[in-house]
N, C-alpha and C positions, 0 to 999 in steps of 0.2 A: 503493500499500500503506498502511495506516495505520500506526503506529509510535507506542509508548510507551516514554518515555526515563526511566529510575528514577536519579535525581539528577542537578540539573539545576544543580550548581554551577558553577565555574566553569571546567570542561571537558567538565559535560555538557551546560554553557547554547553553546557551542562547536556541540555536535551539534545542536542545536535551530535554531541560527539557521542551519546549514548546509541544515537540511530547509527549515527556513521562506523560504529563501530562494536555492539555489545547488544543489538536486540534484530535478530533475524526477522525478517517478512516486512519490516518498515525501512522504507529510502529518501534520506529528504530530497526535496527538489527545487523546493522555493524557502527564501525566507525573505523576514521585511527588517529594515533597522535603518535609523534615520543617517547616522553619522557613518564618517568615514572609512569606520572601521567594518561594516556592512557588505563596501567591495570587497576588500580585503580575504573577508571570512568564505564569501560565496565562489574566489576563486581557488581558496584552500580545501572548502570543502567538495568543487565540482557542481555547482549547482546556484537555479537562476536569483537574481536579488530585486526586490521590488521597496524604495521606498515606503510608498502609500501601501499600509496592509490592506486597504479594499482591492488592491490589483493583485496583490496573491491570495485575497477569500474565491474571487473569481477565474483564478485561473486554472485552464482545464490540466494542467498538470499537477493541481493539488487536490487530494481525493477526502485527505484531514486534516485537521489545522487545530495547532497548537499555539497559545495565548498565554507569552510571560513576561507581561507587561504592567504600571501600574492601574490598579482596580478600577480606577474611574472608567480607565476605558473598554471595562470588560462587556458592558451591555451593549454599548455599538458592535463590537465582536461578533457577540454572540446574537445580533439579532443581525448581522450580514451572513455567519454560517446558517442561521436557520430560512434563510429567505433563500437560500441556494442549495440548502437537504447538505451541507458538508455537516460531518462530526466534529464536535468540539472537544479541546481539555484544556480546562484555564488553569493556570495555574494561581493556588488560594493567596488571597483570599478571593472567595467568588464573587463581590460588589466590593466600592469603597462605600456604599450601604446597606440599611436593611432593604427598602425599597428598591433599590437599584439588580439585590438579592432575590427579593421576591417576585421582580418582574423574568429575570433570567431563570430562574430556577421554572416560573410559568410557561416559555418557550420548550421547557423541556418535557414538560406536561403536555398543554392543548398545543403548543407549536411544534411539536414534533421534532425538536430540536435532539440530536442524538449530546447531549454531553456529559462529562467527566471532570471529576475537579481537584486538582493536584495537593491533595491532604494527604502529602507521601510521609508522613511520619507513623500511619497508619503501619508501613512496612518495615519501620527500626524492629530488628530482633528482639531487643527487650518488649515494645509494648508489644508483640507479637508473644513475647515469652509470658507477660502479666496477662495478655486474654487468655493462654491457653490452660492456666493455673487459678484464675482467682476462686472460681467456683468449689475449688477444692478445700478451701476455708471456711467453708459457711455463708451465713450473712454476711451482707456487706454493712459498717459501719458509718465508717471516717477512712476520707480522702485528703493529701496532702502532696501536690504538684509544685515543683520550680521548674522556671525556665528562663536559667539567665545567657545571656550572652553578651557579646560585646558589642560597643554601642556604634550604632550604624556609621557607614561611611557611605551614603546614598544621597544625591542631594534631594530627589523627588519623596523620598522622608520625612523632607520637612515643606513638604506643599503639600496641605491638605485637600487641593482641587484634583491632587491625583492622589494621594495614597488613602484620602479619606477618613484615616487616623492613623494612631501610632503602633507603638507595641500591644496594644489590646488584638488589632486586628491585621498584627503582620507577627505576632508571635504566641499572644496566647492563643489564636484561633487554634493552631494548632494540640493546645493543651484540651482543650475545648473538645476538638474531635476525637483526639487522642482517649480522653475518658467517657466520653459514648462509645465507642468502638472498644475496649477492653470492658466495660460493666454491664453495656444496652442499656441503660439508663439513660433518663432527659436529666437536664440543671432545667429546674425550675423558677427557680428565682436565686437572686444575687445583692450581696451589697458591696460596695468594691469603692477606691480611694484610689486615684491615679497620680502621679508627678512629672514633672519636666524638669530634668538634671540636665541632661547636656542637648535633648532635642530644644532647638529656640521658641518650637511651635507647636509641638503635639508630643503627648504623654511619652515616656519614656520608661517607667515603670506604671503597673498594676498590680495592686495586692486586693483581691477579692475575697470573700467570704460566700462560700456556694451550698445549696439545697437541692439533691439530687430524687427525682422518685424513688420511694419507699424509703422514704424520712434517712436517706445516707447526707451523710454532711462533711465539706469540706476547704481547702481552706489552697485557693490560686495562688503562684507569686511569680509573674513575668515579669521581666528585666531586660532593657538593654544601655545597663549603665557604668560596668564594673567591667575592669579587664580579666575576665577569669568566666568559664564554661561553667555549666552545670544543669541536669535535667534529671530530678531526681523524682520518683513517686513513691509515695507511701498508700498503703491498703489495709487497713484496718478491719479485720473481720472478727466473727466469735470465738473460730478454734486457732485464731494465729494473724500473721504478719506478711503481707508480701511485700518488697521492697526492689528498691534497684535505682539505677540510671542509665538512660536512655543513651547518653554521650559517653560515660566510660564503658558501655554494654557487662552490664553487674545486673545480676537477679538472683534474691533471697528469700528464702519461705522460713519463716519466723517459728518455730515453737517454745514457749516458756524461755529458754536462753540457748536454744537448740538453732543454729543456722544451717541451713542448707543453701547447696548453688545450685539452681536450680540450671545453670550451662544456658546460657539464651544464644549462643552458639559467637562465630566472628561480627566484628561492627561489618556490616554490608550496604551500598549505596542502597536509596530506596527507589531511585528517579525507573533506574534498570527493570525492579521487577513491577515496576507500575506501569510501564510501556510495552511489558511483554503482556500484562493480565489486559492493558486498553485493547492492543494487538490482538487479542482474541475476543474479546467482547462485539469490537469491531466486526473479523469474521464470522459472527456468532457463534462461538464457540465459549463463549464462560459469559458470564452476570458483568454489569458495568461494574466497574471495582471500586468506583467513589462517586456519587449518585449527584446530580442536583440538589437533590431532598438534602443528602450530607453537608454538604456546603452552607446551603440555605441556614440550616439549624446550627452550624458553628457563627456563623456571621450576628443569629439572633441572638446567641448568648452574649457575644462582642457588643453587643450596642445595647445591649440591657446594663451592662459595665458601667456603659461608660451616662448613660441614664443614672445608673445608682451615682456614680460620679460628682455628675453635676448638679443632683438635688442630697445628697446626702441620707440614703433614705434607700431599702431595700425596692427591686423593682423586681416582677414579674416577666420572666422571658416569653418575647409573643408567640402564641399557639399559630402554630403553622400547618394550613392545611396539608 
């Protein structure tokens, strides 16, 4: 299947490299990038270049589209793909606002758009280890998560018109989706505070209390403020605790003082398995790996956090169709 990629910057070039080198059955045929680097990339990757992404969507050489751009552009790209009937893989977050996310998800419903979302943390080996073992410990009571990375160096992360929001939409969105993926439970309401320490405009630190279905409570701490990384998850259950770090690739089960290494396996890239599952989905050999509804739910939690931070009160997560 011939693929067109809109946005071949730092992250989009990863998708391109994996399509060329690591995923059979996909061929990179066209890219879209406005900077001079796009011409160099097109020569290196032996593909066509369009500065205007709209020409990529309508190009006969493109059978499916991957978009890795600031999320404010996602709705227009989704509409264009729906018009010509081409499948679309959108890098997270699904959109820069809940309203846009709902509009994109609607295109994937009644609009007939074959939409997948790049919530790639689902493919992390530790996240999958949590999902496999959580039910072994009985009812889940509380969760605690942190996702801390270095300050962003992308200029558009300080532009509300392009980014929509800060760390909420660009880091915490992964955590909220991962919690849903691991537990099978929805987050129903949140109480959040945000701060801006390095980002001049948007929040780069989010602290949120969360309530999930079945009375599960938790805390989520996401930031881009310190020169260090961590991605720790703790699940406290009736019969023990499941704990680990998705960046350090550790996963343990704890009974009283006995710790058992669950051996999640080596750290692996998450884009390759997503692309492989997406390829199989487009070929009719598997389910949609991450649906528009999945992406919409994660954005709804982010939006509730931002409302809570503004109002200083608990906020319900929007009920979605």
